[in-house]
C-alpha positions in Angstrom: 0.0 0.0 0.0 2.9 2.4 0.8 4.3 1.8 -2.7 1.0 2.6 -4.3 0.7 5.8 -2.3 4.2 6.8 -3.3 3.3 6.3 -6.9 0.1 8.3 -6.6 1.9 11.2 -4.9 4.5 11.2 -7.7 1.9 11.7 -10.4 1.2 15.1 -11.9 -2.5 14.7 -11.2 -1.8 14.5 -7.5 0.4 17.6 -7.6 -2.3 19.6 -9.4 -5.0 18.4 -7.0 -2.9 19.4 -4.0 -2.4 23.0 -5.0 -0.3 23.4 -8.2 -3.3 24.8 -10.1 -1.5 27.6 -11.9 0.0 25.1 -14.3 -3.5 24.5 -15.7 -3.6 28.1 -16.8 -0.2 27.8 -18.5 -1.3 24.6 -20.2 -4.4 26.4 -21.5 -2.2 29.2 -22.8 0.0 26.7 -24.6 -3.1 25.1 -26.2 -4.1 28.6 -27.5 -0.7 29.1 -29.0 -0.7 25.7 -30.6 -4.1 26.6 -32.1 -2.7 29.8 -33.5 0.4 28.0 -34.9 -1.5 25.0 -36.4 -4.9 26.4 -37.4 -4.1 30.1 -38.0 -0.6 29.5 -39.2 0.9 32.4 -37.0 4.7 32.0 -37.4 4.2 28.2 -37.0 7.9 27.3 -37.4 8.7 28.8 -34.1 5.4 29.4 -32.4 4.6 25.6 -32.5 7.8 24.5 -30.7 7.5 27.4 -28.3 4.0 26.4 -27.4 5.0 22.8 -26.9 7.9 23.8 -24.8 5.5 25.9 -22.6 3.3 22.8 -22.3 6.0 20.3 -21.2 7.7 22.7 -18.8 4.4 23.1 -16.9 3.6 19.4 -16.6 4.1 18.8 -12.8 6.7 16.2 -12.0 8.2 16.1 -15.5 11.3 17.9 -14.2 12.6 18.9 -17.6 13.5 22.4 -16.8 14.8 23.9 -13.5 14.7 27.7 -13.3 17.1 27.7 -10.3 19.9 26.5 -12.5 19.8 29.8 -14.4 18.6 32.1 -11.6 20.3 35.4 -11.1 21.0 35.7 -14.8 23.9 33.2 -14.8 24.4 29.6 -15.6 24.9 28.1 -12.1 27.3 25.4 -13.3 28.1 24.0 -9.9 24.6 22.5 -9.6 24.7 20.9 -13.0 27.2 18.4 -11.4 24.8 17.3 -8.7 26.2 19.5 -5.9 23.6 20.2 -3.2 21.9 23.6 -2.9 23.6 25.7 -0.2 22.2 28.4 2.1 24.7 30.9 0.7 23.5 30.3 -2.8 19.8 31.0 -1.9 20.8 34.1 0.1 22.8 35.4 -2.9 19.7 34.9 -5.1 17.6 36.8 -2.6 20.1 39.7 -2.8 19.9 39.6 -6.6 16.1 40.0 -6.4 15.2 36.5 -7.6 11.6 35.9 -6.7 10.6 33.8 -3.7 8.6 31.5 -6.0 11.7 30.5 -7.9 13.8 30.2 -4.7 11.1 28.1 -3.2 11.4 25.4 -5.9 14.4 24.0 -4.1 15.5 23.5 -0.5 18.9 23.5 1.2 20.8 20.3 0.6 18.7 19.2 -2.4 20.5 18.0 -5.5 19.0 18.8 -8.9 18.6 16.1 -11.5 19.4 17.9 -14.8 16.6 17.7 -17.3 16.5 17.7 -21.1 15.4 21.3 -21.4 18.2 22.4 -19.0 20.7 21.1 -21.4 19.0 22.5 -24.5 18.5 25.9 -22.9 22.3 26.3 -22.6 22.3 27.1 -26.4 20.0 30.1 -25.6 21.8 31.2 -22.5 25.2 31.1 -24.2 23.9 32.9 -27.3 24.5 30.0 -29.7 21.0 29.4 -31.2 20.1 33.1 -32.2 23.5 33.5 -33.9 23.1 30.2 -35.8 19.6 31.3 -36.9 21.1 34.6 -38.1 23.5 32.6 -40.2 20.6 30.8 -41.8 18.8 34.1 -42.4 21.9 35.5 -44.0 22.2 32.5 -46.3 18.7 33.1 -47.6 18.7 36.9 -47.8 19.4 39.0 -50.9 20.9 42.4 -50.0 20.9 43.6 -53.6 17.9 45.9 -53.1 19.7 47.6 -50.3 22.9 47.9 -52.2 21.1 49.3 -55.3 19.3 51.9 -53.2 21.4 52.8 -50.2 18.9 55.5 -49.1 16.7 52.7 -47.8 19.2 52.0 -45.1 18.0 55.1 -43.4 14.4 53.8 -43.5 15.6 50.6 -41.8 17.3 52.7 -39.2 14.2 54.9 -38.6 12.0 51.8 -38.0 14.1 51.1 -34.9 12.3 54.1 -33.3 9.9 51.5 -31.9 12.7 49.9 -29.9 13.8 53.1 -28.2 10.3 54.6 -27.7 9.3 51.4 -26.0 12.4 51.5 -23.8 11.4 54.9 -22.7 7.8 53.8 -22.1 8.9 50.9 -20.0 11.2 53.1 -17.9 8.4 55.6 -17.3 6.1 52.9 -16.1 8.4 52.3 -13.1 7.9 48.6 -13.3 11.1 47.6 -15.2 14.8 48.4 -14.8 17.1 49.4 -17.7 18.0 45.8 -18.7 14.4 44.7 -18.7 13.2 47.8 -20.6 15.9 47.2 -23.2 14.7 43.6 -23.6 11.1 44.6 -24.0 12.0 47.4 -26.4 13.8 45.0 -28.8 10.4 43.5 -29.6 10.0 46.5 -31.8 12.7 45.3 -34.1 10.3 42.5 -35.2 13.2 40.1 -35.0 12.6 37.1 -32.8 16.2 35.8 -32.6 17.5 39.2 -31.7 14.9 39.6 -29.0 15.9 36.2 -27.6 19.6 37.0 -27.8 19.2 40.3 -25.9 16.8 39.0 -23.3 18.9 36.0 -22.5 21.8 38.4 -21.8 20.0 41.2 -20.0 16.7 39.9 -18.5 16.5 36.1 -18.7 13.6 36.1 -16.2 11.4 37.8 -18.9 12.5 35.4 -21.8 9.2 33.5 -21.9 6.8 36.5 -22.2 9.1 38.4 -24.5 9.6 35.5 -26.9 5.8 34.8 -27.0 5.1 38.5 -27.6 7.8 38.9 -30.3 6.8 35.9 -32.4 3.0 36.5 -31.9 3.3 40.1 -33.1 5.6 39.2 -36.0 2.8 37.0 -37.2 0.4 39.9 -36.8 2.4 42.3 -39.0 -0.2 42.2 -41.8 -2.9 43.2 -39.2 -0.9 45.8 -37.2 0.8 47.7 -40.0 -1.8 48.6 -42.6 -4.0 50.9 -40.5 -0.9 52.8 -39.4 0.4 53.0 -42.9 -2.9 54.4 -44.2 -3.3 56.8 -41.4 0.2 58.4 -42.0 0.0 58.7 -45.8 -2.2 60.4 -48.3 -3.8 58.5 -51.3 -1.4 60.4 -53.6 1.6 59.3 -51.6 0.5 55.7 -51.7 0.2 55.9 -55.5 3.9 57.0 -56.0 5.6 54.6 -58.5 9.4 54.0 -58.2 11.8 53.2 -61.0 13.2 49.6 -61.3 16.3 49.1 -59.3 19.7 48.9 -61.0 21.4 45.5 -61.4 23.9 44.8 -58.6 27.2 43.1 -59.6 28.5 39.9 -58.0 31.5 41.8 -56.7 29.3 44.3 -54.8 27.3 41.4 -53.3 30.5 39.8 -52.1 32.2 42.9 -50.7 29.0 44.0 -48.9 28.9 41.4 -46.1 32.6 41.7 -45.5 32.5 45.5 -45.1 29.3 45.5 -43.0 30.9 42.9 -40.6 34.0 45.0 -40.1 32.2 48.3 -39.8 29.5 47.1 -37.4 31.8 45.0 -35.3 34.1 48.0 -34.8 31.2 50.4 -34.2 29.2 48.2 -31.8 31.3 45.2 -30.7 28.3 43.9 -28.7 26.4 43.3 -32.0 29.4 41.4 -33.5 28.2 37.9 -33.0 24.8 38.5 -34.6 26.1 40.6 -37.5 29.1 38.2 -38.1 26.8 35.2 -38.4 24.3 37.0 -40.6 27.0 38.2 -43.0 28.8 34.8 -43.0 25.6 33.2 -44.1 25.2 35.8 -46.8 28.8 35.3 -48.0 28.0 31.6 -48.3 25.2 32.5 -50.7 26.9 35.3 -52.7 30.4 33.8 -53.1 29.0 30.9 -55.1 31.9 28.6 -54.1 30.4 26.9 -51.0 27.0 25.7 -52.2 26.9 22.8 -49.8 27.5 25.1 -46.8 24.9 27.5 -48.1 22.2 24.8 -48.4 23.1 23.5 -45.0 22.8 26.9 -43.4 19.5 27.6 -45.1 17.9 24.2 -44.4 19.3 21.5 -42.1 21.1 23.8 -39.6 18.3 26.3 -39.6 15.6 23.7 -39.0 17.5 21.9 -36.2 18.4 25.1 -34.3 14.8 26.3 -34.7 13.5 23.2 -33.0 15.9 23.5 -30.1 15.4 27.3 -29.8 11.7 27.1 -29.8 11.3 24.3 -27.2 13.9 25.7 -24.8 12.5 29.3 -25.0 9.0 28.1 -24.5 10.1 26.1 -21.5 11.1 29.3 -19.7 7.4 30.3 -19.6 6.7 28.6 -16.3 3.7 29.4 -14.1 5.9 31.1 -11.5 7.4 33.6 -14.0 4.7 34.0 -16.7 1.6 34.5 -14.6 2.4 38.0 -13.4 0.9 41.4 -14.1 4.0 42.5 -15.9 3.4 39.8 -18.5 0.3 41.7 -19.7 2.3 44.9 -19.7 5.0 43.3 -21.9 2.3 42.2 -24.4 0.9 45.7 -24.5 4.3 47.3 -24.9 4.9 44.9 -27.8 2.1 46.5 -29.8 3.5 50.0 -29.0 6.9 48.9 -30.2 5.5 47.6 -33.5 3.4 50.7 -34.0 6.3 53.2 -33.5 8.6 51.1 -35.6 6.1 51.2 -38.5 5.5 54.9 -38.1 9.2 55.7 -37.9 10.0 54.3 -41.3 6.9 55.8 -43.0 7.5 59.3 -41.5 11.2 59.4 -42.5 10.3 58.4 -46.0 7.8 61.4 -46.1 10.5 63.7 -44.7 13.1 62.5 -47.3 10.6 63.2 -50.1 10.8 66.9 -49.2 14.4 66.9 -50.6 14.4 64.1 -53.2 13.8 64.6 -56.9 12.8 61.0 -57.3 10.2 60.4 -54.7 10.0 57.4 -52.4 6.7 55.7 -51.8 6.4 56.1 -48.0 4.7 52.7 -47.8 8.1 51.0 -48.1 9.3 52.7 -44.9 7.0 50.4 -42.9 9.1 47.5 -44.1 12.0 48.8 -42.0 11.0 46.5 -39.2 12.9 43.3 -39.8 10.1 40.8 -40.3 11.6 39.5 -43.5 9.9 39.3 -46.0 6.4 39.7 -44.5 6.7 43.4 -43.9 7.9 44.0 -47.5 4.9 42.0 -48.7 2.6 44.2 -46.7 4.1 47.3 -48.4 3.5 45.6 -51.8 -0.2 44.8 -51.0 -1.0 48.3 -49.7 0.7 49.9 -52.7 -1.3 47.8 -55.2 -4.5 48.7 -53.4 -3.8 52.4 -54.1 -2.3 51.7 -57.6 -2.7 48.3 -59.2 0.3 49.1 -61.5 2.5 49.7 -58.5 5.2 47.1 -57.7 6.9 47.9 -54.5 8.2 44.5 -53.3 11.8 44.8 -54.4 12.0 48.4 -53.2 10.5 47.4 -49.8 13.1 44.6 -49.5 15.8 47.3 -49.1 14.5 48.8 -45.8 13.4 45.3 -44.8 16.9 43.8 -44.9 18.3 47.0 -43.5 16.0 46.5 -40.6 17.7 43.2 -39.8 21.0 45.0 -39.6 19.5 47.9 -37.7 17.9 45.7 -35.1 21.2 43.9 -34.5 23.0 47.2 -34.1 20.3 48.5 -31.7 20.6 45.3 -29.7 24.3 45.8 -29.5 23.9 49.4 -28.3 21.5 48.4 -25.6 23.7 45.5 -24.4 26.7 47.8 -24.3 24.8 50.4 -22.2 23.1 48.1 -19.8 24.8 44.7 -20.1 
C-alpha cells in the first residue's frame, strides 16, 4: 500500500490536485498558442515548438527544466554536477532580487537532476541558437535591393524608433529596470532571434513572455501595420511609383557582407556575434563557391536550431514567472513597439521626399521592421490597393533587410549600455 501511495503522490494529477493549479492556466495558454500556430498559421515554425515547450515545462513532475539552474541571470554550473543547494546560494539569489517563488522550488541540501530542457537551454543562454539562426537568415537573404538603393538603409534605421520609444515607455512605467526595458523594447525590431539574444543576456527572467510577444506580433504584422500606414500617408503618396532598381554586380554582393561585418563590429562590438553570423551566411550565398554550406545553413542547420530554440525558450514560460501582471504589460508594450517602428519608417520616407527629386513611396518605410519578407509584402499589398500598377516588393526589401542589420545594431547598443 505504501508503494501505491508513493506512486500516486508522484503523479502530476496529485500535484495539481494538492495546489499546483496555476500550471493548468499555463497549459491552457500553450493550447491557445498551438491553435494559433497550427490552425491560424501564425509563425508556426517557431510558435509551435515554443507552445509545446511551454506545455511540457508546466507538466508537474516532469522535471525537464529547472529555473534555479539559471537564476540570477547566470548559468549556475556547480549545480549541474549534482552538488547540493547551499544556504549561501539561496541568500545570494535573494540579494539579486530573484523571486521567492523561484527560490522556493528547491531546498537547502537538495541535489538537482538535470533535465532535457536544462541542457537545450544552454544554447539560448550562451547565445548560440540566435546566432546560428542569423547565419541561416543571411544565407537566404538578398541584400541587392539595399545595395542598389542605399537610401533605404535610413528607413531601416528609422524603423528602430519602436525599440527606443518602448524602452522609454517601460522606464516611465516604473515597473522595469534598464535591462528589462531594453529587452522589451527590442520586440519593436520585429526580429525574434535578436529579442531572444538580448533578453537571455539582459533579462532572462522575462524570456518567456518576450519570446511569445515577439513571435506573436511578428505573425500579426499584416494586421498591425496597414492601419498605421494608411493613417500616416495620403492617397497620392501611396500611388507613387518607383523606377526599377539597377542591377547589382556579383563583386558588390561579395564585398557588402565583409564590409558590414568589419564596420558594425568596430562600431558596436556587442552586436558582433549577430552581424558576423548574418553576414557569414550571406557570404556563403553570394560567393558561389560553398553551395553545400549555403544549403546546410538555409535548411538542415536552420531547422535543427529552430526546434531547439523554440522548445527551450517556451520552457522558460513557467507558471511562477509567466503569470504576473507585468506579462500583460509586456504584451501591451509589444504593440507599442511595432506601432512606433512602422510609423518611424513611414514618417522618415515622407521627410526624405521633401528633398528628393525621385520620390520614395512612403509605404516602403514600414518594411524597415525586420520581419523578412512579411513586412515587404505588406508594403506591396498596400501599394497595389492604391495603384494596381505599383510594384513595391523589391523596393521594400531594401529597408526590410536594412531593418535586420538595424535591429542587431540597436541590440548591441542596448547591451553595451546596460549589459
